[in-house]
C-alpha positions as CSV (number, residue, x, y, z in Angstrom):
1,M,81.1,116.6,138.2
2,N,83.8,116.2,140.8
3,A,81.2,116.0,143.5
4,T,78.3,114.1,144.9
5,T,75.1,115.9,144.5
6,I,72.5,116.0,147.2
7,R,69.1,117.4,146.3
8,T,67.3,118.6,149.4
9,E,64.8,121.2,150.6
10,F,64.1,123.3,153.7
11,P,61.4,125.7,154.8
12,G,62.0,129.4,153.8
13,H,60.9,132.5,155.6
14,T,57.2,131.9,154.8
15,G,57.4,128.2,155.6
16,D,57.2,127.3,151.9
17,S,59.7,124.6,150.8
18,L,62.9,125.9,149.1
19,A,64.7,123.6,146.7
20,A,68.4,123.3,147.2
21,R,71.3,121.5,145.7
22,L,74.5,120.6,147.6
23,D,77.6,119.6,145.7
24,I,80.0,117.7,148.0
25,P,83.5,117.1,146.7
26,A,85.1,113.7,146.7
27,G,87.3,113.2,149.7
28,P,87.4,115.3,152.8
29,V,85.5,118.6,152.7
30,R,87.7,121.6,153.3
31,A,84.8,124.0,153.8
32,F,81.2,124.8,152.9
33,A,80.1,127.7,150.7
34,L,76.7,129.2,150.2
35,F,75.8,130.6,146.8
36,A,73.1,133.2,146.2
37,H,71.8,133.5,142.6
38,C,70.9,136.6,140.6
39,F,67.5,138.3,140.6
40,T,64.8,136.1,139.0
41,C,67.4,133.5,138.2
42,S,67.7,130.0,139.8
43,K,70.2,127.8,141.4
44,D,70.7,126.0,138.1
45,I,72.0,128.9,136.0
46,L,75.2,128.0,134.1
47,A,77.4,130.4,136.2
48,A,76.3,128.8,139.5
49,K,76.9,125.3,138.2
50,N,80.4,126.1,136.8
51,I,81.4,127.8,140.0
52,A,80.2,124.9,142.1
53,V,82.2,122.5,139.9
54,E,85.4,124.4,140.3
55,L,85.1,124.9,144.0
56,A,84.3,121.1,144.4
57,R,87.6,120.4,142.7
58,V,89.5,122.1,145.5
59,G,87.5,120.4,148.3
60,I,84.9,123.1,148.9
61,A,81.2,122.0,149.1
62,V,78.7,124.4,147.7
63,M,75.0,124.8,148.5
64,R,72.8,126.8,146.1
65,F,69.1,127.1,146.4
66,D,66.1,128.7,144.7
67,F,64.7,131.8,146.5
68,T,61.0,131.8,147.3
69,G,58.8,131.5,144.2
70,L,61.7,130.9,141.8
71,G,63.0,127.7,140.2
72,S,61.8,124.6,142.0
73,S,61.0,126.4,145.2
74,K,57.5,127.0,146.5
75,G,55.8,130.2,147.4
76,E,54.8,133.4,145.7
77,F,57.6,135.5,144.1
78,S,55.3,138.6,144.2
79,S,55.3,138.5,148.0
80,T,59.1,138.5,148.3
81,N,61.5,141.3,148.5
82,F,65.2,141.9,149.1
83,S,64.8,141.6,152.9
84,S,62.9,138.3,152.6
85,N,65.7,136.9,150.3
86,A,68.2,137.9,153.0
87,Q,66.1,136.0,155.5
88,D,66.1,132.9,153.2
89,L,69.9,133.1,153.1
90,L,70.2,133.1,156.9
91,I,67.9,130.1,157.0
92,A,70.0,128.3,154.4
93,A,73.1,129.0,156.4
94,D,71.4,127.6,159.5
95,Y,70.4,124.5,157.5
96,L,74.0,123.9,156.6
97,R,75.1,124.5,160.2
98,T,72.6,122.0,161.5
99,N,73.0,119.3,158.9
100,H,76.6,119.6,157.7
101,R,78.8,122.6,158.6
102,A,78.1,126.3,158.7
103,P,79.3,128.1,155.6
104,S,82.8,129.7,155.7
105,I,82.3,131.4,152.3
106,L,79.4,133.4,150.9
107,I,79.2,133.9,147.1
108,G,76.6,136.1,145.5
109,H,75.9,136.9,141.9
110,S,74.2,140.2,140.9
111,L,71.4,140.9,143.5
112,G,72.5,137.7,145.2
113,G,75.8,139.5,145.7
114,A,74.0,142.3,147.5
115,A,72.1,139.7,149.6
116,V,75.3,138.0,150.8
117,L,76.8,141.4,151.7
118,A,73.7,142.2,153.7
119,V,73.8,139.0,155.8
120,A,77.6,138.3,156.1
121,A,77.9,140.0,159.5
122,D,75.0,137.8,160.8
123,I,76.8,134.5,160.1
124,P,79.7,134.3,162.5
125,E,81.4,131.3,160.8
126,V,81.8,133.2,157.5
127,K,85.4,134.1,156.8
128,A,85.2,135.3,153.2
129,V,82.6,136.9,151.0
130,A,82.8,137.1,147.2
131,T,80.4,139.1,144.9
132,I,80.0,138.8,141.2
133,G,78.5,141.7,139.3
134,A,76.7,142.9,142.4
135,P,74.9,146.3,142.7
136,S,76.1,148.7,145.4
137,D,72.5,149.6,146.3
138,V,69.4,147.4,146.1
139,E,67.4,150.2,144.5
140,H,69.4,149.6,141.4
141,V,67.2,146.6,140.6
142,L,64.3,149.0,140.1
143,H,65.9,150.3,136.9
144,N,64.9,147.0,135.3
145,F,61.2,147.8,135.8
146,H,61.4,150.8,133.4
147,A,57.9,152.3,132.8
148,D,56.2,149.6,134.9
149,L,57.6,151.3,138.0
150,A,55.0,154.1,137.7
151,T,52.2,151.4,137.3
152,I,53.4,149.6,140.4
153,E,53.4,152.9,142.5
154,E,49.9,153.8,141.1
155,D,48.2,150.4,141.3
156,G,50.2,148.7,144.0
157,E,51.5,146.0,141.6
158,A,52.3,145.3,138.0
159,E,53.4,142.5,135.8
160,V,57.0,143.2,134.7
161,S,59.0,141.5,131.9
162,L,62.4,140.5,133.1
163,G,64.7,138.5,130.9
164,G,61.8,137.8,128.6
165,R,59.7,136.2,131.5
166,P,56.8,137.8,133.3
167,F,57.0,138.5,137.1
168,R,54.4,140.2,139.3
169,I,56.0,142.9,141.4
170,E,54.3,144.6,144.3
171,Q,54.8,148.0,145.9
172,Q,56.3,146.5,149.0
173,F,59.2,145.2,146.9
174,V,59.9,148.8,145.7
175,E,59.6,150.3,149.2
176,D,61.9,147.6,150.6
177,A,64.5,148.2,147.9
178,R,64.5,151.9,148.5
179,T,64.9,151.7,152.3
180,T,67.8,149.1,152.3
181,R,71.1,150.7,153.1
182,L,73.5,148.1,151.7
183,L,76.8,150.1,151.9
184,E,76.3,150.5,155.6
185,R,76.3,146.8,156.0
186,V,79.4,146.5,153.9
187,R,81.3,149.0,156.1
188,T,80.6,147.0,159.2
189,M,80.6,143.4,158.1
190,K,84.2,142.7,159.1
191,K,84.8,139.9,156.6
192,A,87.4,139.4,153.9
193,L,85.9,140.6,150.6
194,M,86.5,139.9,147.0
195,V,84.6,142.0,144.4
196,L,84.5,140.5,140.9
197,H,83.0,142.6,138.1
198,S,83.1,142.9,134.4
199,P,84.1,146.4,133.1
200,I,81.6,145.9,130.2
201,D,78.7,144.7,132.4
202,Q,75.6,146.3,130.7
203,T,73.2,145.2,133.5
204,V,75.1,146.4,136.6
205,G,77.7,149.0,135.8
206,V,81.3,148.5,137.1
207,E,80.9,151.7,139.1
208,N,78.9,149.6,141.6
209,A,82.0,147.5,142.2
210,G,83.9,150.6,143.0
211,A,81.4,151.8,145.5
212,I,81.3,148.4,147.3
213,F,85.1,148.2,147.3
214,T,85.5,151.7,148.7
215,A,83.0,151.1,151.4
216,A,84.6,147.8,152.6
217,K,87.4,147.6,155.1
218,H,90.5,145.6,154.5
219,P,91.2,142.8,153.7
220,K,89.5,143.4,150.3
221,S,90.4,142.6,146.7
222,F,89.0,143.5,143.3
223,V,89.2,141.2,140.2
224,S,88.2,142.5,136.7
225,L,86.3,139.9,134.7
226,D,87.5,141.2,131.4
227,N,85.1,140.7,128.4
228,A,82.6,138.8,130.5
229,D,78.9,139.5,130.4
230,H,76.7,140.0,133.5
231,L,75.5,136.3,133.7
232,L,78.9,134.8,133.0
233,T,77.4,132.8,130.2
234,R,80.8,131.8,128.8
235,K,82.1,128.7,130.7
236,E,85.6,130.1,130.7
237,D,84.5,133.3,132.5
238,A,82.6,131.3,135.2
239,R,85.5,128.9,135.6
240,F,88.0,131.8,135.9
241,A,85.8,133.5,138.6
242,A,85.5,130.2,140.5
243,Q,89.3,129.5,140.3
244,V,90.1,133.0,141.6
245,I,87.6,132.7,144.4
246,A,88.8,129.3,145.5
247,R,92.5,130.4,145.5
248,W,91.7,133.6,147.4
249,A,89.3,132.1,149.9
250,G,92.0,129.4,150.7
251,R,93.8,132.0,152.7
252,Y,91.0,132.1,155.2
253,L,90.3,128.3,155.3
254,P,92.0,125.3,157.0
255,E,94.8,123.8,154.8
256,D,93.5,121.3,152.4
257,T,94.6,117.7,153.3
258,P,92.6,115.2,151.3
259,Q,94.8,112.4,152.7
260,A,97.5,113.4,155.1
261,E,100.7,115.4,155.5
262,G,104.1,113.8,154.7
263,P,105.2,111.1,152.2
264,V,102.4,109.6,150.2
265,E,101.9,105.9,150.9
266,T,98.8,105.3,148.8
267,V,97.4,107.3,145.9
268,Q,93.6,107.2,145.6
269,V,91.9,107.6,142.2
270,T,88.1,108.0,142.1
271,E,85.7,108.6,139.2
272,T,84.1,112.0,139.2
273,L,81.2,110.8,137.0
274,E,81.8,113.9,134.9
275,G,82.3,112.7,131.3
276,K,83.4,109.2,130.5
277,F,86.9,109.2,131.9
278,Q,87.5,112.0,134.4
279,Q,89.1,110.9,137.7
280,T,90.0,112.7,140.9
281,V,93.5,111.9,142.1
282,F,94.3,112.2,145.8
283,A,98.0,112.2,146.7
284,G,98.7,113.4,150.2
285,K,97.4,116.9,150.4
286,H,97.1,117.3,146.6
287,R,94.0,117.0,144.5
288,L,94.5,116.5,140.8
289,L,92.4,115.5,137.8
290,A,93.2,112.7,135.3
291,D,91.3,112.5,132.0
292,E,91.6,111.7,128.3
293,P,91.7,114.1,125.4
294,A,88.5,115.1,123.7
295,T,89.5,113.1,120.7
296,Y,89.3,110.0,122.8
297,G,86.0,110.8,124.3
298,G,87.3,112.6,127.4
299,L,86.8,116.2,128.6
300,D,90.6,117.0,128.5
301,T,90.5,118.4,132.1
302,G,93.7,116.7,133.2
303,P,96.7,114.7,132.0
304,S,96.0,111.2,130.6
305,P,97.4,108.1,132.5
306,Y,100.3,107.9,130.1
307,D,100.9,111.6,130.5
308,F,101.2,111.1,134.2
309,L,103.7,108.3,133.5
310,S,105.8,110.7,131.3
311,I,105.5,113.3,134.0
312,A,106.8,110.9,136.6
313,L,109.8,110.1,134.4
314,G,110.6,113.7,133.5
315,A,110.2,115.0,137.1
316,C,112.3,112.2,138.5
317,T,115.0,112.8,135.9
318,G,115.2,116.5,136.7
319,M,115.3,115.9,140.5
320,T,118.0,113.2,140.1
321,L,120.2,115.5,138.0
322,R,119.8,118.4,140.4
323,M,120.7,116.2,143.4
324,Y,123.8,114.9,141.6
325,A,124.9,118.5,140.6
326,E,124.5,119.7,144.2
327,R,126.3,116.8,145.7
328,K,129.3,117.2,143.3
329,G,129.3,121.0,143.5
330,I,128.6,121.3,139.7
331,E,127.0,124.6,138.5
332,L,124.1,123.7,136.3
333,G,121.5,126.0,134.8
334,R,117.8,125.3,134.9
335,I,117.1,121.7,133.9
336,S,114.3,120.9,131.5
337,V,113.2,117.4,130.5
338,N,110.9,116.7,127.6
339,V,109.4,113.2,127.6
340,S,107.4,111.6,124.7
341,H,105.7,108.2,124.8
342,A,104.8,105.9,122.0
343,K,104.1,102.3,121.3
344,I,106.4,100.8,118.7
345,H,107.2,97.4,117.3
346,A,110.1,95.9,119.2
347,T,111.9,95.1,115.9
348,D,111.8,98.9,115.1
349,C,113.6,99.8,118.3
350,T,117.1,100.8,117.3
351,E,118.2,101.3,120.9
352,C,116.7,98.1,122.3
353,D,118.9,95.1,123.2
354,D,118.6,91.9,121.2
355,A,116.6,90.2,123.9
356,T,113.9,92.9,123.7
357,K,113.8,92.7,120.0
358,A,113.5,88.9,120.0
359,K,110.3,89.2,122.0
360,G,108.6,90.8,119.1
361,G,105.2,92.6,119.4
362,R,104.7,96.2,120.5
363,I,106.6,97.9,123.3
364,D,106.4,101.2,125.2
365,S,109.0,103.6,124.2
366,F,109.8,106.8,126.1
367,E,112.1,109.4,124.5
368,R,113.7,111.8,127.0
369,V,115.4,115.0,126.0
370,I,117.4,116.9,128.6
371,S,118.3,120.5,128.2
372,V,120.2,122.8,130.6
373,A,119.9,126.6,130.4
374,G,123.3,128.0,129.3
375,G,124.3,124.6,128.0
376,V,127.0,122.2,129.3
377,A,130.4,121.1,127.9
378,P,129.9,118.4,125.2
379,A,132.1,116.0,127.2
380,F,129.5,116.2,130.0
381,N,126.6,115.0,127.9
382,D,127.4,111.3,128.5
383,K,127.5,111.9,132.2
384,L,124.1,113.6,132.2
385,I,122.7,110.6,130.4
386,E,124.3,108.2,132.8
387,I,122.9,110.0,135.9
388,A,119.5,110.3,134.2
389,G,119.5,106.5,133.9
390,K,119.8,106.2,137.7
391,C,116.5,108.0,138.2
392,P,114.3,105.6,140.3
393,V,111.3,105.9,137.9
394,H,113.6,105.2,135.0
395,R,114.8,102.0,136.8
396,T,111.2,101.1,137.6
397,L,110.1,101.4,134.0
398,E,113.0,99.4,132.7
399,A,112.7,96.6,135.3
400,S,109.9,94.1,135.5
401,S,107.4,95.4,138.1
402,N,105.0,93.3,140.1
403,V,101.4,94.6,140.3
404,V,99.1,92.9,142.9
405,T,95.4,93.5,142.4
406,R,92.5,92.7,144.7
407,V,88.9,93.7,145.0
408,E,87.3,95.2,148.1
409,N,83.6,95.5,148.5
410,D,82.2,98.6,150.1
């Protein structure tokens, strides 16, 4: 992924070790986020992974951990409850504060969403809170126990099947859920809130999102995760949620500056180690991805190197034409430039000069098609082509460039 993964652990509310995963993006870290997973899930569910990947791409580090007794964490799940999960979240935030940086963003999925709402006010560094498919009251989770709830209340505990897996639930869990007043915490948390929920969520109905949204003070936002299931099992749903959260949370974070403000002197390109070819590109304050199409063994998550070259030529052409038009006071509609690249035999190049043809072999050929909204007079076409030829990238491609390469050892 577009991050360095640190596997770590810290003692939870019982002193038992909680397993955590911290995904740190390449380049400077803009902010840290803390992710709380759904009830009986783990930090490694697909939704958590995909959200961490997308946030890392925009410079946000994400820590996700297994609550007591779940996943790779130690302890007894049966002795936990909602309040103890909230305690573990506060401890996780303190771990980040001590070892890295306190979280600026809290993200919670399902009951994890309820947990981040419960603790947000107690973490002063938090600027933004996002929930995904969260219940508006903790007691909602008791609906999953069905007939076993009566057994728990009669015998003090029972083994409950959740998601096809057995879990031992004690009476103290039920009592804690019934006494938690989540919406009161929402009303007073004083944090920016984004509520994401699917209107077809069969596990936690969308009316829960309405209750949370209504209770919260501004600034608050609601995003409908159309056609998504409760666990966001489709990658595109998790990716959409993460992209929306990252863009929204950016309003409350320092500006992202992977390198520096102003003109770019050096572009840095670094492998992400996700797939065979994916690269992170740092250019000033911009983070981009470069990749290869799936047909070439890549993940198709960004333009290919030759795509970037075509982009450079097309963008430079459009800018050059616009500058010329403004300088000459010429009214031009919107300029579009389509660029295609191919490798052809020099002898097949009908527009190449004799010297190029005489070299033989294969050459790079860029075809550039300029269009102007509303059109231009036919007599002006030759002038457009002439000015396009003065684009600096065009000149660089046509000239012989000098590339100096050296190796630096870290």
